[in-house]
C-alpha positions, 0 to 999 in steps of 0.5 A, a space after each residue: 412826102 418822100 416815099 419808096 416804091 416796092 417794085 420787088 420785095 425780095 425773099 423776106 424783107 421787113 422793117 426793123 429798128 433796134 427792137 422793143 425791150 422790156 416786154 418779155 413778162 408780157 410774152 413779147 420778145 424784142 424783135 429788131 434787127 438780126 444784125 444790129 451792128 449793121 443797122 446802126 452803122 447804116 443809120 450813121 452813114 446816112 445821118 440818122 439816129 442809130 435807132 431809126 428803122 431800116 429794111 432788113 433783107 434776108 438771102 435775096 434783096 428787093 428792087 426799090 424806086 425812089 420818086 423823090 430821091 434820097 440818101 441811102 446806104 446798104 450795110 451787112 452781108 454783101 448782096 450786090 447793089 445796082 443803082 439804075 444798072 450801075 454798081 454801088 459799093 456796100 457800107 457807103 452812103 450814096 445820093 439817089 436822084 429823083 426816080 432812080 431804081 435800086 436793085 439789091 441781088 442775092 446774098 453773096 456772103 452771110 444772110 442779111 443786109 440793111 437798106 437805110 435811108 436818111 429820115 428812116 422808114 416811117 411806120 406807126 410805132 408799136 410799143 415804142 418800136 417800128 420793128 416787125 414781129 412776124 410771129 404776132 403780126 405786130 409792128 412794121 408794115 402791118 406786121 408782115 414782110 413787104 409785098 410788091 406794090 407797097 409804098 413806104 414813107 420816109 421820115 423827115 430829113 435834116 435840112 443839110 444836103 448831101 456833101 460827099 459819100 461816107 464809108 466805114 473804114 476797112 479796118 473797122 469793118 474787119 474788127 466788126 466782121 461776123 464770126 463763125 466761132 461764137 462766144 458764149 458764157 454759162 447759162 442757168 443749167 450749165 452746171 447740170 450738164 455732165 462734163 462729157 456733154 459740155 466737152 462735146 458742145 465746145 469741141 464740136 462743129 455744128 451746122 445751121 439747118 434749114 429749120 432756122 429763122 428769126 425765132 431761133 437757129 436749129 443746129 445739127 452735129 454731135 448729140 449732147 446729152 441733156 439733163 432732165 432728158 431734155 425737159 424741165 419746168 418752163 422758165 424765162 429765157 433770154 436772147 441768145 440762150 442755147 437750149 438742148 432739147 431731148 434730141 440733143 441738137 442745140 437751138 440758139 434763141 434769137 430776136 423773135 424767140 419765145 420768152 419762156 422755155 422748158 429745155 435746159 440751157 447749156 450756154 448763152 451767146 454773148 451780146 457782142 456776137 449776136 450780130 454774127 448769129 444774125 448773119 448765119 445762113 443754112 449750111 453755115 458751120 460754127 463752133 462755140 467758145 466759152 468766155 467769162 462774164 468779164 470777158 463778155 463785158 469787155 468785148 461789148 464795151 470794145 464793140 460800143 467803143 468802135 461804134 462811138 468812134 465812127 459816130 463821132 467821125 461821121 458827125 465831123 464830116 
């Protein structure tokens, strides 16, 4: 059996795939990769299905030993990679030989990177997903982040060997790069915010605070006057919803969000920009832009088209 030994786990490393969807009525948010685009590309580079589980690292990478070798790719933000002391490029597949050690350094840009390995990280699925849901301690590696000494199993790999490295073309990376202007559509309570509050929201920069995690990103900036004094009857909330509580500072609900909430929502981040939210780190500055539902649909279709083009290209290599 192929395994990976965790020599150092990094700051916060978890097993993630594309999440478990459809359990909101039970109070369980999807979890999954904070940057699903990076995870999908990593899986394509190593020959996995896009849904395979990988390791998500936040701000500081770990050190991993491959006793039986493997084929890997590291995608997402630039963390700096070294295989037995020799630097490796991001966004490129690589053959790891028996006994080699991969060291992933601190984030040089963005917040998260993904280590994909051919065969995927093999853990017992929970509700059809390998993703770690930290809040409920479900899924992944015993529902927790990795620890020194953990042994990760790798799934069965295709019979085909490793022919040559594959990389994501720079022009495609540029088109899929994280944004700091986050596009949104209207939300259920948008019309209840007065015009001045909406103008403040869309014309002002906001900074990501230290009190941000996979549940949500708390922002600080000009105060937004919320309807109902920032409180309302609790209702269902969606991934990417932008709530405005009584203090007037927005909160972007993220992959381990609560599934209901009692704060009015001024906007909702579009699907195509959720990966950008996943790469935000404390002190980053962002701004919001309003787009139509039609534009939001067109943008996610274009993102999917780019991913499908890459998938077809890799399959021909």
